[in-house]
C-alpha positions in Angstrom: -23.1 -17.9 -3.5 -19.9 -19.2 -2.0 -17.9 -17.4 -4.7 -19.6 -14.1 -3.8 -18.6 -14.7 -0.2 -15.1 -15.5 -1.4 -15.0 -12.2 -3.3 -16.2 -10.4 -0.2 -13.4 -12.2 1.7 -11.0 -11.1 -1.1 -12.2 -7.5 -0.6 -11.4 -7.8 3.1 -8.0 -9.1 2.1 -7.8 -6.1 -0.2 -8.1 -3.9 2.9 -5.3 -5.9 4.4 -3.4 -5.3 1.2 -3.9 -1.6 1.8 -1.9 -1.9 4.9 0.7 -3.8 2.9 0.9 -0.8 0.6 1.6 1.4 3.7 4.4 -1.0 4.6 5.9 -0.5 1.1 5.7 3.3 1.5 7.6 3.0 4.7 10.1 0.7 3.2 10.8 3.2 0.3 11.0 6.1 2.7 13.6 4.2 4.8 15.6 3.4 1.6 15.4 7.1 0.6 16.6 8.3 4.0 19.4 5.7 4.2 20.5 6.8 0.7 20.5 10.5 1.8 22.6 9.7 4.9 25.2 7.8 2.8 25.4 10.6 0.2 26.1 13.0 3.1 28.7 10.8 4.5 30.5 10.3 1.2 30.6 14.0 0.5 31.7 14.9 4.1 34.5 12.3 4.2 35.5 13.2 0.6 35.8 16.8 1.7 37.9 16.0 4.7 40.1 13.8 2.5 40.8 16.8 0.3 42.8 18.5 3.1 45.7 16.1 2.6 47.5 15.4 -0.7 47.9 11.7 0.2 44.1 11.2 0.5 42.9 13.4 -2.4 42.4 10.4 -4.7 40.1 8.8 -2.1 38.3 12.1 -1.7 37.7 12.2 -5.4 36.5 8.6 -5.4 34.0 9.4 -2.6 32.7 12.4 -4.5 32.1 10.3 -7.6 30.4 7.6 -5.4 28.2 10.3 -3.8 27.4 11.8 -7.2 26.4 8.4 -8.6 24.3 7.8 -5.5 22.4 11.0 -6.2 21.0 9.2 -9.3 19.6 6.6 -7.0 17.3 9.1 -5.3 14.9 9.6 -8.3 15.1 5.9 -9.1 13.8 5.1 -5.6 10.9 7.5 -6.2 10.1 6.1 -9.7 10.1 2.5 -8.4 7.9 3.4 -5.5 5.4 5.3 -7.7 5.3 2.6 -10.5 4.8 -0.1 -7.9 2.1 1.9 -6.2 0.2 2.6 -9.5 0.5 -1.1 -10.4 -1.1 -2.1 -7.1 -3.9 0.4 -7.6 -4.5 -0.8 -11.1 -4.7 -4.4 -10.0 -7.1 -3.6 -7.2 -9.5 -1.8 -9.6 -9.6 -4.9 -11.8 -11.1 -7.0 -9.0 
């Protein structure tokens, strides 16, 4: 009987875990937005650096950095969705 109560308590914790999932959603959204801001900065600064011959190499470097960072965008989404699916799968087993 006490195990049933513990399982019910675990279900209540499960609801709390649902809030924890929302926290993860917000965390991934923040990471996604920070990544987008950095991409914009790299391309903006890189574009400005292209006005002068002395800073063209740095501009190119920032373009490459921004392009590489564009690969991070889908990776953040994939990690978020895989983690979210894993949590749902674990909850269905209980």
